[in-house]
C-alpha positions in Angstrom: 13.9 10.4 -15.2 16.5 11.0 -12.6 17.8 7.7 -11.0 18.2 7.2 -7.3 21.4 6.2 -5.5 21.8 8.9 -2.9 23.5 11.1 -5.4 26.5 8.8 -5.1 25.6 5.7 -7.0 22.9 4.4 -9.4 22.9 5.0 -13.1 20.8 4.9 -16.3 21.8 1.2 -16.6 20.6 0.3 -13.0 17.3 2.1 -13.7 16.8 1.2 -17.4 14.0 -1.4 -16.9 12.1 0.9 -14.5 12.2 3.7 -16.9 11.5 1.8 -20.1 8.6 -0.1 -18.4 7.1 3.1 -17.1 7.3 4.6 -20.6 5.8 1.6 -22.1 2.9 1.6 -19.5 2.2 5.3 -20.3 2.7 5.0 -24.1 5.4 7.7 -24.1 9.1 8.0 -24.9 11.5 8.2 -22.0 14.8 9.9 -21.3 17.0 8.8 -18.4 19.5 11.3 -17.3 22.9 10.1 -16.1 23.8 13.1 -13.9 27.2 13.5 -12.2 27.6 11.9 -8.8 29.1 12.7 -5.4 31.6 12.7 -3.8 33.6 13.6 -6.9 30.8 16.1 -7.9 29.0 17.4 -4.9 26.0 19.8 -4.9 25.1 21.6 -7.2 26.6 19.5 -10.0 23.5 17.3 -10.3 21.2 20.3 -10.4 23.2 21.8 -13.2 22.9 18.5 -15.1 19.1 18.4 -14.5 18.7 21.9 -15.8 20.8 21.0 -18.9 18.6 18.0 -19.5 15.5 20.2 -19.2 17.0 22.7 -21.6 17.7 19.9 -24.1 14.1 18.8 -24.0 12.8 22.4 -24.4 15.3 23.3 -27.1 14.2 20.2 -28.9 10.7 21.8 -29.3 9.0 19.7 -26.5 6.5 21.9 -24.7 6.9 22.0 -20.9 3.2 20.8 -20.6 4.1 17.7 -22.4 6.9 16.7 -20.1 6.7 14.5 -17.0 9.7 14.7 -14.7 10.3 11.9 -12.3 12.8 10.0 -10.2 13.3 7.7 -7.4 14.9 8.4 -4.0 17.6 11.1 -4.7 16.2 11.3 -8.3 12.9 12.3 -6.7 14.7 14.9 -4.7 16.3 16.2 -7.9 12.9 16.2 -9.6 11.6 18.5 -6.9 14.7 20.6 -6.9 14.5 21.1 -10.7 10.9 22.2 -10.3 11.9 24.7 -7.6 14.7 26.2 -9.8 12.3 26.4 -12.8 9.6 28.1 -10.8 12.1 30.5 -9.2 13.3 31.5 -12.7 9.7 32.1 -13.9 10.0 29.2 -16.4 7.2 27.0 -17.5 6.9 23.9 -15.4 6.5 20.2 -16.4 3.0 18.8 -16.7 3.4 16.6 -13.6 6.0 14.9 -11.4 6.4 11.3 -10.6 8.2 10.6 -7.3 9.1 7.1 -6.3 10.3 6.8 -2.7 11.6 10.4 -2.7 14.4 11.3 -0.5 13.1 14.8 0.5 14.7 15.5 3.8 18.5 15.3 4.2 18.2 16.7 7.8 17.1 13.1 8.6 14.2 14.2 10.7 11.7 11.6 9.5 10.5 9.2 12.1 10.4 6.2 9.8 14.2 6.4 9.5 14.1 4.8 13.0 10.8 3.0 13.0 11.2 1.2 9.7 15.0 0.5 10.0 14.5 -3.1 11.0 12.2 -3.9 8.1 13.7 -1.9 5.2 16.2 -4.2 3.6 18.2 -1.4 1.7 18.0 2.1 3.0 19.2 2.9 6.6 19.8 6.2 8.4 23.6 5.7 8.8 23.9 5.0 5.1 21.9 8.1 4.2 24.0 10.2 6.5 27.1 9.1 4.6 25.5 9.9 1.2 24.2 13.3 2.5 27.7 14.2 3.7 29.2 13.3 0.3 26.6 15.2 -1.6 25.8 18.3 0.5 29.1 18.6 2.5 28.8 21.8 4.6 25.6 23.1 3.0 22.6 23.9 5.1 20.6 20.8 4.7 17.3 22.7 5.3 17.9 24.6 2.0 14.9 23.7 -0.2 17.4 22.7 -3.0 19.0 20.3 -0.7 15.8 19.1 1.1 12.7 19.8 -0.9 10.6 19.0 2.1 11.3 22.5 3.3 10.3 24.1 -0.1 7.1 26.1 -0.6 5.3 23.8 -3.0 2.7 26.4 -4.0 2.4 26.4 -7.9 4.1 23.0 -8.3 2.5 20.7 -10.9 0.5 17.7 -9.8 2.6 14.9 -8.2 2.2 11.2 -8.1 4.1 10.0 -5.0 4.7 6.2 -4.5 6.3 4.7 -1.4 6.2 1.4 0.3 4.8 1.0 3.9 8.0 -0.6 5.0 10.5 2.0 3.7 12.6 4.1 5.9 11.9 7.0 3.4 8.1 6.6 4.1 8.0 9.8 6.2 9.9 11.7 3.7 7.1 10.9 1.2 4.1 11.3 3.5 5.4 14.6 5.0 5.9 16.0 1.5 
């Protein structure tokens, strides 16, 4: 599980309960990944950490088909980006993906960034712009590794996408 926080905040501590409760509900062990964060560690540091975590699981003898990869917000983005990298390398993919309020479009083109701004108590477009700048810096934000919304999802494993109707990231999830 990759925690949210716009690639700049959040931790395995802030998401411990979410991860442990999800594992308890599914009857599986969980592994929360504390990846490096921007601005000290911009793209692609988080992707390298995700790939290292995947390698750890695979080198521990866990079959790809027995792994569920998930995350919320930026962690959902990282989940999709890891899957993209694995597919591009011809690697076996996880059994499925669990995405909670995934931040999939760092170009900020989703309509709900504006239409849900007054009702979402936490995430606002100006804040996301700051996070995206710290994380992606001068990278092309349409790059599928930065904004998985623009990736070809052909061949991806099944996904469970969960998002609230009052979230500014609603259109990121529904367009995915």
